[in-house]
N, C-alpha and C positions, 0 to 999 in steps of 0.2 A: 763576391759575397755569397752568391748562390752556391758556388763550388765548395766554399768553406762549410756552408750549412749542410749540404749533402754529405760532405766528408764526415761531419760530426754525427749525422744520423746513421751513416754506415757503421761508424765506430760503436754507436749505441746498440745497433742490432747485433753486431759482432759480440759485444760484451754480453748481451742477452743470451745469445747462443752458447757462448763459453760458460756463462754462469749456470745455465740449465744443464749443460752436458757434463761439466767438470765438478760442479759443487756436489758435496755429499747430499744424500736424500734428505737428511734432517734439516740441513741449511735451506734447501730449496723449499721445503714446506713452511719454513718460518719467515722467509723474506720474499716480498713481492716487488721489491724496488726495481728489478729488471723489467717487469711488466709495466710498471708505472712510468718508466722512462719514455715509453711510447704512448701510454694510455692515461697519463696523469693530468693532461690538460688538452684543450682544444688545439692549441698551437702544436703540441707534441704529436697529436694524432695527424694533424695536417702535414707536419714535417715528415713523419714516417710514411704517410700515403704518397707524398711527393717523391720520396727517395725510391719508392717501388713503382713509380709511374701509375699509381692507382687514382682514378677519378671518382671521388665520393661526394654526394650532395651534402648540404649543411646538416640535414637531419641525421643522416647516417654517421657523419663525423661526431655529432653531439652524442649519439648513442654509444659510440666507442670510448667516450671519456669515462674513466672509472675513478671516482673519488676514494680517498683513503677511508677505509672502514673505521667507525668509531670503536674505541677500546672496549665498550660494553656490549658489542654485538655478540650474540650466541655463537657466531662463527669465528671467534678469536682463535688463531692458531691454524686456521684452514687457509692454505695458499691458493693462488689463482689456478695453478696446474692441478690441484686436487679436483676442482670442478671442471676444468678445461684442459685435460691431459694433452690434447692435440695442439695446444698453444705453444708447445716446445718447437714446433715447426714454423719457421719464418721464411717466406710469408705463410700465414696460417692457411691450412687447407680449407677448401670450399665446404660449406655445410657443417662447419665445426659447431655451430650453435643450435643445430637441429636436435641434438640429443638433450634430454632433460637431466642435468647433473644432480638435481635434488633427489631423484629416485635412488641414488646410490646409498644415501643415509636414511632417507625418510620413506622407507618401504611401507610402513603401516599406513601413513597418510596417503600414499599413492593408491593403496587398496581401497581406502575410503572414497577417494575422489573417483576411482574407477567404478564405484558402485553408485555414483551420483549423476546428476544431470550434466556435469562437466567432464564426464568420462572420455577416455580415448576409445573411439569406436572399435579399435582393434584390440583393446585391452592392454595396451602398452603404456608408454610414458608421454605420448604426444597428446596432451589433454586439450580439451576445448578452451579451458581457461588455464593457462600455464601458471605454475607456482609463483613466478616473479611478477605476474600481472596483479597479484594480490599482496604478496609479501615484499615486493621490491627485489632487485637483482643482487646488489652487492652489500649495501648497508642494511642488512636485515636486522631487525630489532625484536626484542621480546614483546609479546602481546601486551604486557603490563607497562611497557615504556610509552609515555605520552607522545613520543616522536615516532612511534611505530606506524607503518602504513595501515595497520589493523587496529590502531587506537580508535575508539568510538567516533571521534571527530573526523577521521579520515576514511572510515569504512564506506560511506555513501559515495564518495568521489571515485573509489576503486570500482564499486559495482556499477555505478552510472556510466562508467567508460564503455560498458557493453550493453547494459539494460536501460531502456528508455522508461524509467520510472521516477521522473523528476518530481512527481506529485509528492513524494516522500518529503522533499525539502520544505514544502509549505504546510505539511501536516504537523500535528502536535508533537509527534515523536521526533521528526527531523528538526523542527525548530527548537525542541528541548535540547538536543545535542549541539546543533550548529550555533544557535543564538544564545541560549541560556547556559550553555556549558554543563548540562546535566548528563554526565557520562552514564548514569543509570537508565536513561531513556532508551527505548528500543532502537536498535540499528538493524540493518539487513541481516546480520549474523544472528541477532537475538531471535528472529522469527524463522529464518530459513536454514540456520545452521552454518557451519564453517566448511568442512571438507565433504560432509555427507548430505549435500543439498539435493533434494528430490523435487520433481515436478509436482504441482498440486494434485494432479490426476492419479498419482501413485499412492497407494494405501499407507505406506510408511512415512510419507512426507509430513513435516511439521505443520504445513499449511493445507493439508487435505481437510475437507470439510469436517470430518469427524474429529480431527485433532486440533482444529483452530482454537477451541476454547481452552485446551490444555496449554497451548503455546502462549496465548494471551494471559492465561492464568498464572504463568511464571511471575508476572508482575501484578496482575489484577486477580489475585487468588479468590477472594470472597465473592467477587462479581461472577467469576467463572463457575464457581460451585452453585451459586444461585441460578444462573442461566441453565445449567445442566438439569436442574430440578423443575424448570418451567415447562410449559406445554410444548414450547419449541425445542428446547434442549433435550427433553426426555424422548421426543420423537426421533431426534437425530441419533441419540445414544442407543436407542432400542433397535432401530432398523435402518439406520443411515438414510432417513427420509430426505430426499433431495429438495423438497419444497420448503422446508422450514428454514428460517434465516439463521445464520451464524454471526459471530462478532463482526466479521468483515462486510457482511451484507448491510448492516445498519451503520457501521462506523467507518467503512472503507478500509481497504487494505494498506494503501500507501499514503494517500493524502488525508489521513484521519483528522477530521475537524474536532475542535474543542466542543464537547457536548454541553458545556455550560453557557454557551453563547446564545443570544437571542435568535441568531440566524439558524442554528441547529434546531431550536425549539419550534420555530415557524415551519421548518422543512420536515419535521417529524411526521405529520400526517401523510405527506407524500411518500415517505419511506414505508409506512405501513400499507399505503395504497398500492405499492408495487405488487404485493401479493393479494391483498384483500379486495382489490378492484379487478383482479384477474378471474374472469368468469370460469374459464376452463379449469384453473387450479382449484378454485373454491368449490366447484361442483364435485370434486373428488371427496370432499369432507362434509358435504351437505351444508356449507356455509354460504349465506347469501352475500352478494356483492353490495347489497343495500347497506351493510354495516359501514362501508366507506362512503357510499353515495349520500346517505342520510346525514352523516356527520358533516360532510362538506356543505350540504344544503341548509343545515340548521344555523342558529345564531353563532355558536362557538366556531364552527367550521368556516362559515362565510367570513367572519371577522379575521380568522387566521389566514385565509386565502388572500384577503384584501391587504393585510399587513405584509404578507410574503411578497406580493407583487409590487407594492408601492413603497414600503418602509421595512425592508428585511432586517435592519439593525435595531429597530425599535422594540422595546419590551412588550410582551403580549400577556394580558391578564385573563385571557380566555382559555378554557380547557382544551388541551390537545389529547391525543390518544393515550399517551402514557400517564396522564394525570389520573385517569380512571382505571386503566388496565395494568399499571405498573411499568417499571423500566425493564429489568431483566427477569423479574419473577412473574411473568405473564402466566395466568392460569386459564384453563378451559372453563368457560362459562357453564357448560353442561355439567362438568365435573363438580364445580363448586355448589351449584344448586341455586334456585331462584331466591329463596329466603336469605341466604348468605350474601348473594349479590346485592339485594336491596339494602341490607344492613350496611355493607361496605360502601355502597354508592352514596348513601346519605352522609356518611362521614367525609367522603370525597367532596360532595357538594358544599358541605358546611365550611370547607376551607375558604371558599369565596363568598358563599351565601350563608352568612353567620346565623341568620334566624330560620334557616330551612328546617322544616319538620317532615315527617313521613309523607304527608299529603303533597309536599313539594314535588315528589317523584311522580305524581300522577301525570305530569306533563311529559314525562319521558316515555318514548315509544319503542324502547329496546332496539333502536337502529333499524326498525322495520317500517316500511311504508304502509300506512293504514289501509285496510281492505274491509269488505263487508263482514268478514269473520274475525278480523283482528282490529281492535280500536274502531269499531263501527261508527260511533258518533262523530269522530274526527273525519272518517272517510266520507260520511254523508254531508258534513259541513263543507268539505272540500268540493264534493260533487255539486252542491248547491251554488257555491261561488263560481265554479267552472261554468255552470249553466247560466246563472243569473247575471253575472257581470258581462260576459260577451253578449247575452241576450238583450240586456238593457242598452248597452252601447249600440248594438245592431238595430234595435228598435228606434232609437233616437236618430241614428244615421238615415234610416229608411224614412222616418217622419220628416226630417229636414229635406231629403231628396224629393219626397212627394210634395212638400210645401213649395219648394223652389219651382218644381215642374208646374204646379197649379197656378202660381203667380205669373209665370211666363205665359202660360196659356191664356189666362185672363187678360194680360196686357195685349196679346195679339188680337183677341176677339173684340177688344174695345177700340 
């Protein structure tokens, strides 16, 4: 039985050689049947390897199986030997797959990749991410084909094979594509590009700090324009200020959370606090870290902190930073002016405190800790309590101690 199988395989290989050597060029280009006689199934690969006394592991044999390309592939009419010219030699020569066959036709794309993070260090076709790692090897399909490896639903699995950014799958964009079937939601390609992917540190990268708002703005256009006019965005656009936040600083790059959730609202003060509680950073701009500390210490901030630590999914009806300062349109308090700030703040307060009048704002201390020169009455009341309360408690403790000592002494003397 084994002899008959080997005899059959030898005949198959002989037919392959004769077909490749004797058939006219046009016929060879149009017919891959000779190649598929050995590579068409796992059994055929195994038989061919056995006939040549080759020992291949299961993975290697599986890799050598080539399924028949679909008729709607862009590579219709391209024969195996067009991409693998050395395949005419049987057994195939070692290192046959080291050459990049895609470069033969796709020279422009190769130039783009060689200017990207996936470039060949030597400038050739041995790329860090080979073409077939993204596009597939044999059954390459059009990008518009829903079965393409580059269809929105498949992009993440391709990129995650090398990049450990699985947070994307639980973010709103990843869930939009993977779970909701929203192909318009952002994929890796939407933000990083296709062939011309650059590291975030490079000026021309789509995810360089200066360019992030434009990348996000492809979908979130009005929001991006508003951000670029804000105190944060304007500073970034004007002088590439590294301290101001970009879209990904507040919304995360890959695991982007839904900003409409209670959890995001509760965590928003902490987001602002990353910068506004940083003494070294705030000192550059003459901004006190009390802006953050006093919020956390007041009624609104304390309630938000308690909710965040104990009930992060519960709705919060207390004010957080963006209720007063805005979302993407944050302005400089100094630039707006005191009068305008007071006017706007009253409108904000009236959202929750319906009957609030101008006098309602007298309880507000501008996020500053009261001092002898700023909000002096509040400062001295606090000093009074800091002295009187400990003093009163201390006095009574001393009184009790003296009383106990006196009673014991009196008991001993009697």
